[in-house]
PyMOL Python script that loads the backbone (N, CA, C, O; Angstrom):
from pymol import cmd

cmd.read_pdbstr("""\
ATOM      1  N   MET A   1      23.326  95.207 -73.580  1.00  0.00           N
ATOM      2  CA  MET A   1      24.081  96.210 -74.290  1.00  0.00           C
ATOM      3  C   MET A   1      24.685  95.636 -75.581  1.00  0.00           C
ATOM      4  O   MET A   1      24.823  96.346 -76.577  1.00  0.00           O
ATOM      5  N   ILE A   2      25.034  94.381 -75.555  1.00  0.00           N
ATOM      6  CA  ILE A   2      25.605  93.761 -76.747  1.00  0.00           C
ATOM      7  C   ILE A   2      24.552  93.680 -77.848  1.00  0.00           C
ATOM      8  O   ILE A   2      24.837  93.965 -79.011  1.00  0.00           O
ATOM      9  N   GLY A   3      23.345  93.293 -77.476  1.00  0.00           N
ATOM     10  CA  GLY A   3      22.252  93.234 -78.439  1.00  0.00           C
ATOM     11  C   GLY A   3      21.908  94.603 -78.993  1.00  0.00           C
ATOM     12  O   GLY A   3      21.635  94.752 -80.184  1.00  0.00           O
ATOM     13  N   ALA A   4      21.921  95.610 -78.114  1.00  0.00           N
ATOM     14  CA  ALA A   4      21.638  96.983 -78.551  1.00  0.00           C
ATOM     15  C   ALA A   4      22.704  97.453 -79.533  1.00  0.00           C
ATOM     16  O   ALA A   4      22.388  98.112 -80.524  1.00  0.00           O
ATOM     17  N   ASN A   5      23.963  97.120 -79.266  1.00  0.00           N
ATOM     18  CA  ASN A   5      25.042  97.472 -80.203  1.00  0.00           C
ATOM     19  C   ASN A   5      24.833  96.775 -81.541  1.00  0.00           C
ATOM     20  O   ASN A   5      25.042  97.372 -82.597  1.00  0.00           O
ATOM     21  N   ALA A   6      24.422  95.519 -81.497  1.00  0.00           N
ATOM     22  CA  ALA A   6      24.170  94.787 -82.741  1.00  0.00           C
ATOM     23  C   ALA A   6      23.021  95.438 -83.507  1.00  0.00           C
ATOM     24  O   ALA A   6      23.079  95.555 -84.731  1.00  0.00           O
ATOM     25  N   GLY A   7      21.985  95.858 -82.799  1.00  0.00           N
ATOM     26  CA  GLY A   7      20.856  96.527 -83.445  1.00  0.00           C
ATOM     27  C   GLY A   7      21.266  97.851 -84.074  1.00  0.00           C
ATOM     28  O   GLY A   7      20.822  98.192 -85.171  1.00  0.00           O
ATOM     29  N   ARG A   8      22.109  98.587 -83.380  1.00  0.00           N
ATOM     30  CA  ARG A   8      22.611  99.859 -83.916  1.00  0.00           C
ATOM     31  C   ARG A   8      23.413  99.611 -85.183  1.00  0.00           C
ATOM     32  O   ARG A   8      23.233 100.303 -86.185  1.00  0.00           O
ATOM     33  N   LEU A   9      24.295  98.628 -85.137  1.00  0.00           N
ATOM     34  CA  LEU A   9      25.107  98.303 -86.309  1.00  0.00           C
ATOM     35  C   LEU A   9      24.227  97.865 -87.482  1.00  0.00           C
ATOM     36  O   LEU A   9      24.475  98.232 -88.631  1.00  0.00           O
ATOM     37  N   ARG A  10      23.202  97.080 -87.175  1.00  0.00           N
ATOM     38  CA  ARG A  10      22.283  96.624 -88.222  1.00  0.00           C
ATOM     39  C   ARG A  10      21.553  97.815 -88.852  1.00  0.00           C
ATOM     40  O   ARG A  10      21.429  97.913 -90.073  1.00  0.00           O
ATOM     41  N   SER A  11      21.076  98.714 -87.990  1.00  0.00           N
ATOM     42  CA  SER A  11      20.366  99.902 -88.484  1.00  0.00           C
ATOM     43  C   SER A  11      21.276 100.799 -89.321  1.00  0.00           C
ATOM     44  O   SER A  11      20.866 101.315 -90.361  1.00  0.00           O
ATOM     45  N   GLU A  12      22.507 100.979 -88.862  1.00  0.00           N
ATOM     46  CA  GLU A  12      23.470 101.802 -89.611  1.00  0.00           C
ATOM     47  C   GLU A  12      23.703 101.252 -91.009  1.00  0.00           C
ATOM     48  O   GLU A  12      23.991 102.002 -91.942  1.00  0.00           O
ATOM     49  N   ARG A  13      23.578  99.952 -91.144  1.00  0.00           N
ATOM     50  CA  ARG A  13      23.802  99.310 -92.444  1.00  0.00           C
ATOM     51  C   ARG A  13      22.503  99.200 -93.241  1.00  0.00           C
ATOM     52  O   ARG A  13      22.478  98.650 -94.342  1.00  0.00           O
ATOM     53  N   ARG A  14      21.423  99.738 -92.661  1.00  0.00           N
ATOM     54  CA  ARG A  14      20.099  99.733 -93.297  1.00  0.00           C
ATOM     55  C   ARG A  14      19.651  98.312 -93.663  1.00  0.00           C
ATOM     56  O   ARG A  14      19.150  98.051 -94.756  1.00  0.00           O
ATOM     57  N   ILE A  15      19.853  97.414 -92.701  1.00  0.00           N
ATOM     58  CA  ILE A  15      19.416  96.025 -92.851  1.00  0.00           C
ATOM     59  C   ILE A  15      18.280  95.810 -91.863  1.00  0.00           C
ATOM     60  O   ILE A  15      18.432  96.091 -90.675  1.00  0.00           O
ATOM     61  N   SER A  16      17.164  95.324 -92.333  1.00  0.00           N
ATOM     62  CA  SER A  16      16.033  95.064 -91.432  1.00  0.00           C
ATOM     63  C   SER A  16      16.282  93.783 -90.643  1.00  0.00           C
ATOM     64  O   SER A  16      17.120  92.962 -91.016  1.00  0.00           O
ATOM     65  N   GLN A  17      15.550  93.628 -89.560  1.00  0.00           N
ATOM     66  CA  GLN A  17      15.653  92.391 -88.787  1.00  0.00           C
ATOM     67  C   GLN A  17      15.256  91.202 -89.653  1.00  0.00           C
ATOM     68  O   GLN A  17      15.866  90.137 -89.565  1.00  0.00           O
ATOM     69  N   SER A  18      14.247  91.379 -90.477  1.00  0.00           N
ATOM     70  CA  SER A  18      13.796  90.296 -91.359  1.00  0.00           C
ATOM     71  C   SER A  18      14.879  89.891 -92.357  1.00  0.00           C
ATOM     72  O   SER A  18      15.101  88.706 -92.604  1.00  0.00           O
ATOM     73  N   GLU A  19      15.549  90.893 -92.925  1.00  0.00           N
ATOM     74  CA  GLU A  19      16.629  90.595 -93.878  1.00  0.00           C
ATOM     75  C   GLU A  19      17.763  89.845 -93.199  1.00  0.00           C
ATOM     76  O   GLU A  19      18.281  88.866 -93.737  1.00  0.00           O
ATOM     77  N   LEU A  20      18.149  90.314 -92.002  1.00  0.00           N
ATOM     78  CA  LEU A  20      19.225  89.643 -91.274  1.00  0.00           C
ATOM     79  C   LEU A  20      18.815  88.227 -90.905  1.00  0.00           C
ATOM     80  O   LEU A  20      19.615  87.297 -91.012  1.00  0.00           O
ATOM     81  N   ALA A  21      17.577  88.062 -90.474  1.00  0.00           N
ATOM     82  CA  ALA A  21      17.084  86.726 -90.110  1.00  0.00           C
ATOM     83  C   ALA A  21      17.140  85.776 -91.302  1.00  0.00           C
ATOM     84  O   ALA A  21      17.530  84.618 -91.158  1.00  0.00           O
ATOM     85  N   ARG A  22      16.753  86.263 -92.472  1.00  0.00           N
ATOM     86  CA  ARG A  22      16.830  85.417 -93.681  1.00  0.00           C
ATOM     87  C   ARG A  22      18.275  85.031 -93.977  1.00  0.00           C
ATOM     88  O   ARG A  22      18.561  83.880 -94.306  1.00  0.00           O
ATOM     89  N   THR A  23      19.183  85.997 -93.859  1.00  0.00           N
ATOM     90  CA  THR A  23      20.599  85.732 -94.110  1.00  0.00           C
ATOM     91  C   THR A  23      21.139  84.675 -93.156  1.00  0.00           C
ATOM     92  O   THR A  23      21.915  83.804 -93.549  1.00  0.00           O
ATOM     93  N   LEU A  24      20.717  84.766 -91.893  1.00  0.00           N
ATOM     94  CA  LEU A  24      21.224  83.846 -90.871  1.00  0.00           C
ATOM     95  C   LEU A  24      20.422  82.556 -90.773  1.00  0.00           C
ATOM     96  O   LEU A  24      20.798  81.630 -90.055  1.00  0.00           O
ATOM     97  N   GLU A  25      19.306  82.508 -91.510  1.00  0.00           N
ATOM     98  CA  GLU A  25      18.404  81.356 -91.481  1.00  0.00           C
ATOM     99  C   GLU A  25      17.879  81.096 -90.077  1.00  0.00           C
ATOM    100  O   GLU A  25      17.888  79.969 -89.582  1.00  0.00           O
ATOM    101  N   VAL A  26      17.416  82.191 -89.444  1.00  0.00           N
ATOM    102  CA  VAL A  26      16.771  82.110 -88.130  1.00  0.00           C
ATOM    103  C   VAL A  26      15.458  82.876 -88.206  1.00  0.00           C
ATOM    104  O   VAL A  26      15.187  83.568 -89.187  1.00  0.00           O
ATOM    105  N   ASN A  27      14.650  82.747 -87.165  1.00  0.00           N
ATOM    106  CA  ASN A  27      13.407  83.475 -87.085  1.00  0.00           C
ATOM    107  C   ASN A  27      13.677  84.921 -86.701  1.00  0.00           C
ATOM    108  O   ASN A  27      14.554  85.180 -85.877  1.00  0.00           O
ATOM    109  N   ARG A  28      12.949  85.867 -87.274  1.00  0.00           N
ATOM    110  CA  ARG A  28      13.141  87.278 -86.970  1.00  0.00           C
ATOM    111  C   ARG A  28      12.979  87.562 -85.483  1.00  0.00           C
ATOM    112  O   ARG A  28      13.634  88.455 -84.946  1.00  0.00           O
ATOM    113  N   SER A  29      12.111  86.808 -84.813  1.00  0.00           N
ATOM    114  CA  SER A  29      11.909  87.033 -83.376  1.00  0.00           C
ATOM    115  C   SER A  29      13.192  86.787 -82.581  1.00  0.00           C
ATOM    116  O   SER A  29      13.395  87.415 -81.542  1.00  0.00           O
ATOM    117  N   HIS A  30      14.056  85.893 -83.045  1.00  0.00           N
ATOM    118  CA  HIS A  30      15.345  85.666 -82.363  1.00  0.00           C
ATOM    119  C   HIS A  30      16.204  86.922 -82.427  1.00  0.00           C
ATOM    120  O   HIS A  30      16.834  87.296 -81.438  1.00  0.00           O
ATOM    121  N   ILE A  31      16.231  87.569 -83.581  1.00  0.00           N
ATOM    122  CA  ILE A  31      16.997  88.806 -83.740  1.00  0.00           C
ATOM    123  C   ILE A  31      16.411  89.882 -82.835  1.00  0.00           C
ATOM    124  O   ILE A  31      17.141  90.590 -82.142  1.00  0.00           O
ATOM    125  N   ASN A  32      15.087  89.997 -82.849  1.00  0.00           N
ATOM    126  CA  ASN A  32      14.408  91.007 -82.040  1.00  0.00           C
ATOM    127  C   ASN A  32      14.691  90.819 -80.556  1.00  0.00           C
ATOM    128  O   ASN A  32      15.013  91.783 -79.862  1.00  0.00           O
ATOM    129  N   GLN A  33      14.575  89.596 -80.064  1.00  0.00           N
ATOM    130  CA  GLN A  33      14.809  89.311 -78.653  1.00  0.00           C
ATOM    131  C   GLN A  33      16.262  89.566 -78.266  1.00  0.00           C
ATOM    132  O   GLN A  33      16.528  90.079 -77.179  1.00  0.00           O
ATOM    133  N   PHE A  34      17.188  89.221 -79.122  1.00  0.00           N
ATOM    134  CA  PHE A  34      18.601  89.461 -78.855  1.00  0.00           C
ATOM    135  C   PHE A  34      18.877  90.956 -78.758  1.00  0.00           C
ATOM    136  O   PHE A  34      19.528  91.410 -77.817  1.00  0.00           O
ATOM    137  N   GLU A  35      18.385  91.723 -79.728  1.00  0.00           N
ATOM    138  CA  GLU A  35      18.624  93.165 -79.717  1.00  0.00           C
ATOM    139  C   GLU A  35      17.967  93.841 -78.519  1.00  0.00           C
ATOM    140  O   GLU A  35      18.465  94.854 -78.029  1.00  0.00           O
ATOM    141  N   ALA A  36      16.858  93.289 -78.048  1.00  0.00           N
ATOM    142  CA  ALA A  36      16.145  93.855 -76.904  1.00  0.00           C
ATOM    143  C   ALA A  36      16.749  93.414 -75.567  1.00  0.00           C
ATOM    144  O   ALA A  36      16.298  93.858 -74.511  1.00  0.00           O
ATOM    145  N   GLY A  37      17.758  92.552 -75.604  1.00  0.00           N
ATOM    146  CA  GLY A  37      18.392  92.087 -74.380  1.00  0.00           C
ATOM    147  C   GLY A  37      17.599  91.026 -73.650  1.00  0.00           C
ATOM    148  O   GLY A  37      17.813  90.797 -72.459  1.00  0.00           O
ATOM    149  N   LYS A  38      16.680  90.374 -74.352  1.00  0.00           N
ATOM    150  CA  LYS A  38      15.823  89.360 -73.738  1.00  0.00           C
ATOM    151  C   LYS A  38      16.289  87.943 -74.016  1.00  0.00           C
ATOM    152  O   LYS A  38      15.679  86.981 -73.549  1.00  0.00           O
ATOM    153  N   GLN A  39      17.361  87.814 -74.769  1.00  0.00           N
ATOM    154  CA  GLN A  39      17.873  86.486 -75.114  1.00  0.00           C
ATOM    155  C   GLN A  39      19.386  86.503 -75.076  1.00  0.00           C
ATOM    156  O   GLN A  39      20.019  87.335 -75.726  1.00  0.00           O
ATOM    157  N   ASN A  40      19.959  85.606 -74.332  1.00  0.00           N
ATOM    158  CA  ASN A  40      21.409  85.440 -74.337  1.00  0.00           C
ATOM    159  C   ASN A  40      21.779  84.546 -75.511  1.00  0.00           C
ATOM    160  O   ASN A  40      21.039  83.632 -75.875  1.00  0.00           O
ATOM    161  N   VAL A  41      22.919  84.823 -76.085  1.00  0.00           N
ATOM    162  CA  VAL A  41      23.348  84.040 -77.239  1.00  0.00           C
ATOM    163  C   VAL A  41      24.763  83.533 -77.028  1.00  0.00           C
ATOM    164  O   VAL A  41      25.524  84.076 -76.228  1.00  0.00           O
ATOM    165  N   SER A  42      25.094  82.502 -77.746  1.00  0.00           N
ATOM    166  CA  SER A  42      26.438  81.926 -77.681  1.00  0.00           C
ATOM    167  C   SER A  42      27.395  82.764 -78.515  1.00  0.00           C
ATOM    168  O   SER A  42      26.973  83.579 -79.336  1.00  0.00           O
ATOM    169  N   ILE A  43      28.663  82.555 -78.299  1.00  0.00           N
ATOM    170  CA  ILE A  43      29.675  83.241 -79.093  1.00  0.00           C
ATOM    171  C   ILE A  43      29.548  82.814 -80.553  1.00  0.00           C
ATOM    172  O   ILE A  43      29.804  83.614 -81.453  1.00  0.00           O
ATOM    173  N   ASP A  44      29.158  81.573 -80.797  1.00  0.00           N
ATOM    174  CA  ASP A  44      28.951  81.110 -82.173  1.00  0.00           C
ATOM    175  C   ASP A  44      27.867  81.928 -82.869  1.00  0.00           C
ATOM    176  O   ASP A  44      27.998  82.274 -84.043  1.00  0.00           O
ATOM    177  N   TYR A  45      26.794  82.235 -82.136  1.00  0.00           N
ATOM    178  CA  TYR A  45      25.699  83.032 -82.684  1.00  0.00           C
ATOM    179  C   TYR A  45      26.169  84.459 -82.945  1.00  0.00           C
ATOM    180  O   TYR A  45      25.808  85.057 -83.959  1.00  0.00           O
ATOM    181  N   LEU A  46      26.984  85.013 -82.020  1.00  0.00           N
ATOM    182  CA  LEU A  46      27.528  86.359 -82.227  1.00  0.00           C
ATOM    183  C   LEU A  46      28.380  86.409 -83.492  1.00  0.00           C
ATOM    184  O   LEU A  46      28.313  87.371 -84.257  1.00  0.00           O
ATOM    185  N   VAL A  47      29.171  85.377 -83.705  1.00  0.00           N
ATOM    186  CA  VAL A  47      30.004  85.311 -84.909  1.00  0.00           C
ATOM    187  C   VAL A  47      29.115  85.262 -86.153  1.00  0.00           C
ATOM    188  O   VAL A  47      29.404  85.916 -87.154  1.00  0.00           O
ATOM    189  N   LYS A  48      28.048  84.494 -86.085  1.00  0.00           N
ATOM    190  CA  LYS A  48      27.123  84.373 -87.207  1.00  0.00           C
ATOM    191  C   LYS A  48      26.482  85.734 -87.517  1.00  0.00           C
ATOM    192  O   LYS A  48      26.371  86.116 -88.682  1.00  0.00           O
ATOM    193  N   ILE A  49      26.064  86.458 -86.480  1.00  0.00           N
ATOM    194  CA  ILE A  49      25.467  87.780 -86.670  1.00  0.00           C
ATOM    195  C   ILE A  49      26.506  88.747 -87.234  1.00  0.00           C
ATOM    196  O   ILE A  49      26.218  89.513 -88.154  1.00  0.00           O
ATOM    197  N   ALA A  50      27.716  88.704 -86.675  1.00  0.00           N
ATOM    198  CA  ALA A  50      28.781  89.582 -87.166  1.00  0.00           C
ATOM    199  C   ALA A  50      29.036  89.332 -88.646  1.00  0.00           C
ATOM    200  O   ALA A  50      29.197  90.281 -89.414  1.00  0.00           O
ATOM    201  N   ASP A  51      29.074  88.078 -89.053  1.00  0.00           N
ATOM    202  CA  ASP A  51      29.258  87.752 -90.471  1.00  0.00           C
ATOM    203  C   ASP A  51      28.110  88.315 -91.303  1.00  0.00           C
ATOM    204  O   ASP A  51      28.329  88.859 -92.385  1.00  0.00           O
ATOM    205  N   GLY A  52      26.890  88.183 -90.795  1.00  0.00           N
ATOM    206  CA  GLY A  52      25.721  88.686 -91.514  1.00  0.00           C
ATOM    207  C   GLY A  52      25.732  90.198 -91.667  1.00  0.00           C
ATOM    208  O   GLY A  52      25.213  90.734 -92.645  1.00  0.00           O
ATOM    209  N   LEU A  53      26.330  90.888 -90.688  1.00  0.00           N
ATOM    210  CA  LEU A  53      26.404  92.355 -90.729  1.00  0.00           C
ATOM    211  C   LEU A  53      27.714  92.852 -91.332  1.00  0.00           C
ATOM    212  O   LEU A  53      27.884  94.047 -91.571  1.00  0.00           O
ATOM    213  N   ASP A  54      28.635  91.927 -91.574  1.00  0.00           N
ATOM    214  CA  ASP A  54      29.963  92.251 -92.097  1.00  0.00           C
ATOM    215  C   ASP A  54      30.712  93.203 -91.154  1.00  0.00           C
ATOM    216  O   ASP A  54      31.267  94.220 -91.571  1.00  0.00           O
ATOM    217  N   VAL A  55      30.705  92.831 -89.867  1.00  0.00           N
ATOM    218  CA  VAL A  55      31.435  93.589 -88.842  1.00  0.00           C
ATOM    219  C   VAL A  55      32.235  92.611 -87.999  1.00  0.00           C
ATOM    220  O   VAL A  55      32.029  91.400 -88.079  1.00  0.00           O
ATOM    221  N   SER A  56      33.145  93.136 -87.193  1.00  0.00           N
ATOM    222  CA  SER A  56      33.893  92.268 -86.283  1.00  0.00           C
ATOM    223  C   SER A  56      33.067  92.033 -85.022  1.00  0.00           C
ATOM    224  O   SER A  56      32.273  92.886 -84.625  1.00  0.00           O
ATOM    225  N   VAL A  57      33.254  90.891 -84.405  1.00  0.00           N
ATOM    226  CA  VAL A  57      32.567  90.586 -83.154  1.00  0.00           C
ATOM    227  C   VAL A  57      32.919  91.626 -82.094  1.00  0.00           C
ATOM    228  O   VAL A  57      32.092  91.952 -81.243  1.00  0.00           O
ATOM    229  N   VAL A  58      34.129  92.140 -82.144  1.00  0.00           N
ATOM    230  CA  VAL A  58      34.589  93.147 -81.178  1.00  0.00           C
ATOM    231  C   VAL A  58      33.679  94.369 -81.191  1.00  0.00           C
ATOM    232  O   VAL A  58      33.482  94.995 -80.150  1.00  0.00           O
ATOM    233  N   GLU A  59      33.120  94.722 -82.346  1.00  0.00           N
ATOM    234  CA  GLU A  59      32.250  95.900 -82.429  1.00  0.00           C
ATOM    235  C   GLU A  59      31.006  95.755 -81.564  1.00  0.00           C
ATOM    236  O   GLU A  59      30.460  96.762 -81.113  1.00  0.00           O
ATOM    237  N   PHE A  60      30.546  94.540 -81.321  1.00  0.00           N
ATOM    238  CA  PHE A  60      29.391  94.341 -80.449  1.00  0.00           C
ATOM    239  C   PHE A  60      29.690  94.793 -79.020  1.00  0.00           C
ATOM    240  O   PHE A  60      28.787  95.180 -78.279  1.00  0.00           O
ATOM    241  N   PHE A  61      30.964  94.740 -78.646  1.00  0.00           N
ATOM    242  CA  PHE A  61      31.366  95.060 -77.284  1.00  0.00           C
ATOM    243  C   PHE A  61      31.848  96.503 -77.126  1.00  0.00           C
ATOM    244  O   PHE A  61      32.285  96.894 -76.044  1.00  0.00           O
ATOM    245  N   SER A  62      31.773  97.291 -78.193  1.00  0.00           N
ATOM    246  CA  SER A  62      32.237  98.674 -78.109  1.00  0.00           C
ATOM    247  C   SER A  62      31.377  99.448 -77.113  1.00  0.00           C
ATOM    248  O   SER A  62      30.158  99.280 -77.062  1.00  0.00           O
ATOM    249  N   GLY A  63      32.022 100.283 -76.336  1.00  0.00           N
ATOM    250  CA  GLY A  63      31.326 101.087 -75.345  1.00  0.00           C
ATOM    251  C   GLY A  63      31.139 100.413 -73.999  1.00  0.00           C
ATOM    252  O   GLY A  63      30.588 101.008 -73.073  1.00  0.00           O
ATOM    253  N   LEU A  64      31.593  99.180 -73.885  1.00  0.00           N
ATOM    254  CA  LEU A  64      31.434  98.457 -72.621  1.00  0.00           C
ATOM    255  C   LEU A  64      32.652  98.605 -71.719  1.00  0.00           C
ATOM    256  O   LEU A  64      32.631  98.180 -70.564  1.00  0.00           O
ATOM    257  N   GLY A  65      33.713  99.209 -72.247  1.00  0.00           N
ATOM    258  CA  GLY A  65      34.918  99.431 -71.459  1.00  0.00           C
ATOM    259  C   GLY A  65      35.464  98.144 -70.889  1.00  0.00           C
ATOM    260  O   GLY A  65      35.468  97.107 -71.551  1.00  0.00           O
ATOM    261  N   GLY A  66      35.925  98.221 -69.659  1.00  0.00           N
ATOM    262  CA  GLY A  66      36.512  97.058 -69.000  1.00  0.00           C
ATOM    263  C   GLY A  66      35.530  96.324 -68.115  1.00  0.00           C
ATOM    264  O   GLY A  66      35.942  95.595 -67.213  1.00  0.00           O
ATOM    265  N   ALA A  67      34.223  96.499 -68.354  1.00  0.00           N
ATOM    266  CA  ALA A  67      33.209  95.868 -67.510  1.00  0.00           C
ATOM    267  C   ALA A  67      33.289  94.349 -67.605  1.00  0.00           C
ATOM    268  O   ALA A  67      33.467  93.784 -68.684  1.00  0.00           O
ATOM    269  N   SER A  68      33.153  93.705 -66.451  1.00  0.00           N
ATOM    270  CA  SER A  68      33.128  92.248 -66.431  1.00  0.00           C
ATOM    271  C   SER A  68      31.783  91.774 -66.976  1.00  0.00           C
ATOM    272  O   SER A  68      30.810  92.528 -66.957  1.00  0.00           O
ATOM    273  N   PRO A  69      31.718  90.540 -67.458  1.00  0.00           N
ATOM    274  CA  PRO A  69      30.436  90.028 -67.967  1.00  0.00           C
ATOM    275  C   PRO A  69      29.297  90.159 -66.957  1.00  0.00           C
ATOM    276  O   PRO A  69      28.167  90.467 -67.334  1.00  0.00           O
ATOM    277  N   ARG A  70      29.588  89.925 -65.675  1.00  0.00           N
ATOM    278  CA  ARG A  70      28.543  90.038 -64.655  1.00  0.00           C
ATOM    279  C   ARG A  70      28.008  91.459 -64.591  1.00  0.00           C
ATOM    280  O   ARG A  70      26.799  91.650 -64.460  1.00  0.00           O
ATOM    281  N   ARG A  71      28.875  92.462 -64.679  1.00  0.00           N
ATOM    282  CA  ARG A  71      28.455  93.866 -64.622  1.00  0.00           C
ATOM    283  C   ARG A  71      27.623  94.238 -65.847  1.00  0.00           C
ATOM    284  O   ARG A  71      26.691  95.037 -65.744  1.00  0.00           O
ATOM    285  N   ILE A  72      27.949  93.672 -66.991  1.00  0.00           N
ATOM    286  CA  ILE A  72      27.180  93.939 -68.207  1.00  0.00           C
ATOM    287  C   ILE A  72      25.775  93.393 -68.040  1.00  0.00           C
ATOM    288  O   ILE A  72      24.807  94.075 -68.376  1.00  0.00           O
ATOM    289  N   VAL A  73      25.641  92.170 -67.526  1.00  0.00           N
ATOM    290  CA  VAL A  73      24.336  91.565 -67.317  1.00  0.00           C
ATOM    291  C   VAL A  73      23.532  92.375 -66.309  1.00  0.00           C
ATOM    292  O   VAL A  73      22.333  92.578 -66.497  1.00  0.00           O
ATOM    293  N   GLU A  74      24.173  92.838 -65.247  1.00  0.00           N
ATOM    294  CA  GLU A  74      23.479  93.645 -64.240  1.00  0.00           C
ATOM    295  C   GLU A  74      22.953  94.937 -64.845  1.00  0.00           C
ATOM    296  O   GLU A  74      21.862  95.380 -64.487  1.00  0.00           O
ATOM    297  N   LYS A  75      23.699  95.549 -65.747  1.00  0.00           N
ATOM    298  CA  LYS A  75      23.268  96.775 -66.410  1.00  0.00           C
ATOM    299  C   LYS A  75      22.019  96.520 -67.253  1.00  0.00           C
ATOM    300  O   LYS A  75      21.129  97.367 -67.318  1.00  0.00           O
ATOM    301  N   GLU A  76      21.955  95.365 -67.892  1.00  0.00           N
ATOM    302  CA  GLU A  76      20.828  95.047 -68.776  1.00  0.00           C
ATOM    303  C   GLU A  76      19.565  94.776 -67.990  1.00  0.00           C
ATOM    304  O   GLU A  76      18.466  94.981 -68.506  1.00  0.00           O
ATOM    305  N   GLU A  77      19.688  94.328 -66.772  1.00  0.00           N
ATOM    306  CA  GLU A  77      18.511  94.024 -65.963  1.00  0.00           C
ATOM    307  C   GLU A  77      18.009  95.270 -65.385  1.00  0.00           C
ATOM    308  O   GLU A  77      17.014  95.257 -64.660  1.00  0.00           O
TER     309      GLU A  77
END
""", "prot")
cmd.dss("prot")
cmd.show_as("cartoon", "prot")
cmd.util.cbc("prot")
cmd.orient("prot")
């Protein structure tokens, strides 16, 4: 869900995965896998993505309510 939120935010800003990847100096496939929920990322990586999108890290967690991290992972599976 966090990756999906990041993808939504990226799309709203009309930034392609390739553009974001260039900004972050990572491979586009990393962005794709993260948004698809196939790759877990560190908080450092989330901060880097948030900076690239010019949003707060908190926005990635919007809509998750009070769910514990374990419940979020279970939802993604």
